[in-house]
C-alpha positions as CSV (number, residue, x, y, z in Angstrom):
1,M,0.0,0.0,0.2
2,E,3.3,2.6,0.8
3,D,4.6,2.2,-2.9
4,K,1.0,2.5,-4.1
5,N,0.8,5.5,-2.5
6,V,4.7,6.4,-3.6
7,Q,3.7,6.1,-6.8
8,N,0.9,7.9,-7.3
9,Q,2.1,10.8,-5.4
10,P,4.0,12.6,-8.5
11,T,-0.1,12.0,-10.5
12,N,-1.4,13.5,-7.7
13,N,0.8,16.3,-7.2
14,L,0.2,17.0,-10.7
15,R,-3.0,17.7,-10.5
16,K,-2.6,20.1,-8.0
17,H,0.0,21.9,-9.9
18,R,-2.4,22.1,-12.6
19,R,-5.7,23.2,-10.8
20,A,-3.4,26.0,-9.5
21,S,-2.6,27.1,-12.7
22,R,-5.5,28.2,-13.8
23,R,-6.0,30.3,-11.2
24,A,-2.5,31.9,-11.1
25,A,-2.4,34.9,-13.6
26,P,-2.1,34.8,-17.1
27,G,1.2,33.3,-18.3
28,L,2.0,31.0,-16.0
29,S,3.1,28.4,-17.7
30,A,2.3,24.3,-16.7
31,P,3.9,22.2,-15.3
32,K,6.5,19.9,-16.4
33,E,5.5,16.1,-16.0
34,G,7.8,13.2,-14.8
35,A,10.1,13.9,-12.2
36,D,9.4,17.4,-11.6
37,A,6.0,17.8,-10.8
38,A,7.2,15.5,-7.3
39,K,9.4,19.4,-6.7
40,P,7.7,22.4,-4.6
41,S,7.5,25.1,-7.8
42,Y,8.1,28.3,-4.8
43,A,9.2,30.7,-8.1
44,S,5.4,29.1,-9.3
45,R,4.4,29.5,-6.0
46,S,5.3,33.2,-5.7
47,L,4.2,34.6,-9.0
48,Q,0.8,33.2,-8.2
49,R,1.1,35.2,-4.8
50,T,2.1,38.4,-6.9
51,G,-1.2,38.4,-9.5
52,A,-3.3,37.6,-6.1
53,S,-2.9,41.4,-5.0
54,Q,-2.0,43.1,-7.7
55,R,-5.6,42.0,-9.0
56,R,-7.2,42.6,-4.8
57,A,-5.1,45.4,-4.8
58,G,-6.3,47.0,-8.6
59,T,-10.1,45.8,-6.5
60,Q,-9.2,47.6,-3.1
61,V,-8.4,50.9,-6.2
62,R,-11.8,49.6,-8.2
63,S,-14.1,49.6,-5.1
64,K,-12.7,53.2,-3.7
65,A,-12.9,54.8,-7.5
66,G,-16.7,53.7,-7.5
67,Q,-17.2,55.1,-3.8
68,I,-16.1,58.5,-4.9
69,L,-17.8,58.8,-8.7
70,S,-21.6,57.2,-7.0
71,I,-23.5,58.7,-5.5
72,P,-25.4,56.1,-2.4
73,A,-29.5,56.3,-3.0
74,R,-30.6,58.3,-0.5
75,Y,-28.2,60.9,-1.7
76,L,-28.9,60.4,-5.0
77,S,-32.4,61.0,-4.2
78,A,-32.3,63.8,-2.4
79,T,-30.6,65.7,-5.5
80,V,-32.5,64.9,-7.5
81,A,-35.9,66.8,-5.4
82,I,-33.5,70.0,-4.9
83,L,-32.5,70.4,-9.0
84,L,-36.6,69.7,-9.4
85,A,-37.7,72.7,-7.3
86,A,-34.8,74.7,-7.2
87,S,-34.8,75.2,-11.5
88,V,-38.8,76.0,-10.1
89,V,-37.6,78.6,-8.0
90,V,-35.1,79.5,-10.4
91,G,-37.0,79.2,-13.4
92,Y,-39.7,81.1,-13.1
93,L,-38.0,83.3,-10.7
94,V,-35.8,85.2,-13.8
95,F,-37.7,83.7,-17.1
96,D,-41.0,84.0,-15.2
97,T,-43.1,82.1,-17.5
98,R,-45.2,79.0,-16.7
99,A,-43.2,76.8,-20.0
100,V,-40.7,76.2,-17.3
101,V,-42.7,75.5,-14.9
102,T,-44.2,73.0,-16.9
103,L,-40.7,71.5,-18.7
104,V,-39.6,71.1,-15.2
105,V,-42.8,68.6,-14.6
106,V,-42.5,67.0,-17.5
107,A,-39.0,65.7,-16.6
108,A,-40.1,64.8,-13.4
109,V,-42.8,62.4,-15.0
110,V,-40.3,60.7,-16.7
111,I,-38.2,60.9,-14.1
112,F,-40.5,59.2,-11.5
113,A,-41.7,56.9,-15.3
114,R,-38.5,55.4,-15.6
115,G,-37.7,54.3,-12.0
116,W,-41.8,53.4,-10.5
117,A,-41.4,49.7,-12.0
118,D,-37.8,49.3,-9.5
119,L,-39.3,51.8,-6.4
120,V,-41.9,49.6,-5.7
121,Q,-40.8,45.9,-7.5
122,T,-43.7,45.3,-10.1
123,P,-43.3,41.6,-12.0
124,V,-43.8,44.4,-15.3
125,R,-42.3,47.0,-15.6
126,H,-43.8,48.6,-19.1
127,T,-47.3,48.9,-18.3
128,S,-46.5,50.9,-15.3
129,L,-43.9,53.1,-17.3
130,V,-47.3,53.1,-20.4
131,T,-50.0,54.2,-17.1
132,I,-47.8,57.0,-15.9
133,L,-46.2,58.9,-19.0
134,V,-49.8,58.5,-20.1
135,V,-51.8,60.2,-17.4
136,G,-48.9,62.7,-16.7
137,F,-48.6,64.3,-20.1
138,I,-52.2,64.1,-20.9
139,T,-53.1,66.3,-17.7
140,L,-50.4,68.5,-17.9
141,I,-51.9,69.4,-21.7
142,A,-55.6,69.4,-20.1
143,I,-53.9,72.3,-17.4
144,S,-52.4,74.2,-19.4
145,V,-54.5,74.6,-21.7
146,S,-57.4,75.7,-19.6
147,D,-56.2,76.9,-16.6
148,D,-58.1,74.9,-14.0
149,F,-56.6,72.1,-12.2
150,A,-60.7,70.0,-12.1
151,W,-59.1,68.7,-15.8
152,A,-56.6,66.5,-12.5
153,T,-60.0,64.3,-11.7
154,V,-60.4,63.2,-15.8
155,G,-56.4,62.4,-15.5
156,L,-57.0,60.1,-12.2
157,G,-60.9,58.7,-13.5
158,L,-58.0,58.6,-16.9
159,V,-55.8,56.2,-14.4
160,V,-57.5,53.4,-14.1
161,L,-58.7,52.8,-17.8
162,V,-55.3,53.0,-18.9
163,A,-54.1,50.4,-16.5
164,A,-57.0,48.4,-17.1
165,V,-56.2,48.4,-20.9
166,M,-52.4,47.6,-19.7
167,E,-52.3,44.7,-17.6
168,A,-55.3,43.8,-20.5
169,T,-52.1,43.4,-23.3
170,R,-49.9,41.1,-21.6
171,P,-49.4,37.6,-22.2
172,L,-50.6,35.1,-20.3
173,P,-50.1,33.6,-17.4
174,R,-50.1,37.8,-15.1
175,A,-48.6,36.5,-12.6
176,D,-48.9,38.9,-9.9
177,L,-52.4,41.5,-11.5
178,L,-53.3,43.2,-8.8
179,H,-49.4,43.9,-8.0
180,S,-48.7,45.2,-11.0
181,L,-52.0,47.1,-11.2
182,S,-52.5,48.7,-8.3
183,A,-49.0,50.0,-8.5
184,S,-49.8,51.3,-12.1
185,V,-53.0,53.4,-11.3
186,F,-50.9,54.7,-7.5
187,G,-48.8,55.2,-10.1
188,G,-50.5,57.3,-12.0
189,F,-52.6,60.0,-9.1
190,V,-48.6,60.3,-7.9
191,V,-48.8,62.4,-11.3
192,A,-51.5,63.6,-11.8
193,I,-51.4,65.4,-7.7
194,G,-48.1,66.5,-9.8
195,S,-49.3,68.7,-11.8
196,A,-50.4,71.1,-9.1
197,W,-47.1,73.1,-9.9
198,V,-48.1,74.4,-13.5
199,T,-51.5,75.6,-11.7
200,L,-49.5,77.7,-9.0
201,C,-48.6,79.6,-11.8
202,K,-51.8,81.5,-13.6
203,S,-51.5,84.5,-10.0
204,E,-48.8,86.2,-9.2
205,V,-50.0,85.3,-5.3
206,W,-50.0,81.7,-5.6
207,S,-46.9,82.0,-7.9
208,A,-45.7,83.3,-4.6
209,I,-46.4,80.5,-2.8
210,M,-45.3,78.3,-5.9
211,V,-41.7,79.1,-4.9
212,T,-41.7,79.4,-1.0
213,A,-43.1,76.2,-1.3
214,A,-39.9,75.2,-3.6
215,L,-37.3,76.8,-1.4
216,A,-38.9,75.7,1.7
217,L,-39.1,72.0,-0.7
218,I,-34.9,72.7,-1.0
219,V,-34.3,73.3,2.8
220,T,-36.7,69.9,3.4
221,M,-34.9,67.9,1.4
222,I,-31.1,69.0,2.8
223,G,-32.8,68.7,7.1
224,N,-34.3,64.7,5.9
225,Q,-30.5,63.2,5.2
226,L,-29.0,64.8,9.0
227,G,-28.8,61.6,11.0
228,A,-27.9,58.3,10.3
229,S,-31.5,56.5,11.1
230,A,-35.5,56.8,10.0
231,G,-36.6,58.5,13.4
232,A,-33.9,61.2,12.7
233,N,-34.3,61.8,8.9
234,A,-38.2,62.2,9.9
235,L,-37.7,64.5,12.6
236,W,-35.1,67.0,11.0
237,A,-38.1,67.1,8.3
238,L,-39.9,67.9,10.3
239,L,-38.2,70.7,12.3
240,L,-36.5,72.4,8.8
241,G,-40.0,72.2,7.0
242,P,-41.8,74.5,9.3
243,F,-39.1,76.9,10.3
244,S,-37.6,77.7,6.6
245,S,-41.2,77.9,5.2
246,I,-41.2,80.7,8.4
247,A,-37.8,82.5,8.0
248,I,-38.6,83.1,3.7
249,V,-41.8,85.3,4.9
250,L,-40.0,87.2,7.5
251,I,-37.0,87.9,4.6
252,A,-38.7,88.5,1.7
253,L,-40.5,91.0,4.0
254,A,-37.9,92.4,5.5
255,V,-36.6,93.3,2.3
256,G,-39.9,94.6,1.7
257,E,-40.8,92.3,-1.4
258,P,-43.8,91.1,-0.1
259,A,-45.9,91.3,-3.5
260,S,-43.5,89.8,-5.2
261,L,-42.8,87.4,-3.5
262,L,-44.7,86.0,-0.7
263,S,-48.1,88.3,-1.1
264,F,-49.7,85.9,0.3
265,A,-51.5,87.5,3.5
266,F,-54.9,87.5,2.8
267,A,-57.7,90.7,2.5
268,N,-60.6,88.0,4.2
269,A,-57.9,86.9,7.6
270,S,-60.2,86.3,10.4
271,S,-60.6,89.4,13.4
272,T,-58.4,87.8,15.4
273,A,-55.2,87.3,13.8
274,S,-54.0,90.2,11.6
275,A,-52.6,89.8,7.9
276,K,-48.7,88.9,9.8
277,T,-49.7,86.3,11.8
278,S,-52.6,84.7,8.8
279,L,-49.2,84.4,6.5
280,L,-46.9,83.5,9.1
281,L,-49.4,80.6,10.1
282,M,-49.9,79.8,6.3
283,S,-45.6,79.7,5.6
284,A,-46.0,77.0,9.0
285,L,-48.7,75.3,7.2
286,I,-46.5,75.0,3.7
287,G,-43.3,73.8,5.3
288,L,-45.4,71.6,8.1
289,G,-46.7,69.8,5.0
290,V,-43.8,69.5,2.6
291,G,-41.8,67.4,5.7
292,G,-45.3,65.8,5.7
293,V,-44.9,64.2,2.7
294,I,-41.0,63.6,2.8
295,V,-41.2,62.2,6.0
296,I,-44.6,59.7,5.0
297,V,-42.8,58.9,1.5
298,D,-39.2,57.3,3.7
299,M,-41.6,55.6,5.6
300,L,-44.3,53.9,2.5
301,F,-40.8,53.5,-0.1
302,G,-37.4,54.6,1.7
303,E,-33.3,52.7,1.9
304,H,-33.2,52.2,5.6
305,Y,-34.5,48.4,5.4
306,R,-33.7,47.5,1.8
307,R,-31.0,47.8,-1.0
308,M,-33.0,50.3,-4.0
309,S,-30.9,50.4,-7.6
310,E,-30.8,53.4,-8.9
311,A,-33.3,54.1,-10.4
312,G,-35.4,53.6,-8.3
313,A,-33.4,56.4,-5.8
314,L,-34.3,59.1,-8.4
315,A,-38.2,57.9,-9.2
316,R,-38.0,58.8,-4.6
317,G,-36.6,61.5,-5.1
318,A,-38.8,62.6,-8.3
319,M,-42.5,61.5,-6.1
320,K,-41.0,63.6,-3.7
321,F,-41.5,66.3,-5.3
322,L,-44.9,65.1,-7.9
323,L,-46.3,65.0,-4.1
324,A,-45.2,68.0,-2.3
325,V,-48.0,70.1,-3.7
326,M,-50.3,68.3,-2.9
327,P,-50.7,70.2,0.4
328,I,-49.6,73.4,-0.7
329,Y,-52.3,73.4,-3.6
330,V,-54.5,72.6,-0.5
331,I,-53.8,75.3,1.7
332,V,-53.8,77.7,-1.6
333,R,-57.4,76.6,-2.0
334,V,-58.3,77.1,1.4
335,G,-56.6,80.1,3.1
336,A,-58.8,81.9,3.2
337,L,-60.0,80.2,6.3
338,F,-57.7,82.3,8.4
């Protein structure tokens, strides 16, 4: 038995060397057969260790470069929302036209439609993509032509029809039908609500509120990145939202530009409160509404408890921008109650 093992030892060593040569760096030759196969190949092992260390070094360099060049999902989402809101502020104040705001909303709709399927992990991408784009563009066109947000209700009804048609065109068997249908309908609701940004451009007073809300959204999104936990992010968003809105109002009043930026001191304000008090109260509610929308979106679609693709993170940022206008529009419509 011992003689047999001794005879098989060169063969076993040859197999080991062949396996090692496959894992070695490119350019290494296979070990020689025969008597040389039983000899320890220190040079080959050294070259293998050198090649492995070079590969590890290259991987570390690539990972460091990826960390420097890439943006984490949470910051990517915030960046999109901030850029959209800043585009509304700069575009409207510089060009003073509804077309700029409309283009910003169109960009938000496209970004949201592109990544919505990744954000909610729907089984089919094209159904929600087509539904969101069709409903979003039709609603925006109708509101831009009519200057009436009431056409958004038509868009809400159109969501169900388009989503149902898109689901009916899916090949059988339609896996996760309820999941896909509900995702398409919810996505259509988001873009229909987001079209209210265009409605706020119809008058000077409402435009001032739009600019205030966009600035508050920027500050709130920055505050939403403070802290490492979801609770800390939510707390900072809810705190900085009202504070930023009030600060913007006070600055506008201090520089003597309330008419051009924040002239929503209600003429029909309650007799128990002055116009300035009503304005500050409304501004605080706007900031609180913006912060509340951001917190709710994070609770439903945040990345604290799951991994998210870049497209999904972009869609989440666009969703925050589109939904942030909902409480603002409600406050504007019922503002005379204060």
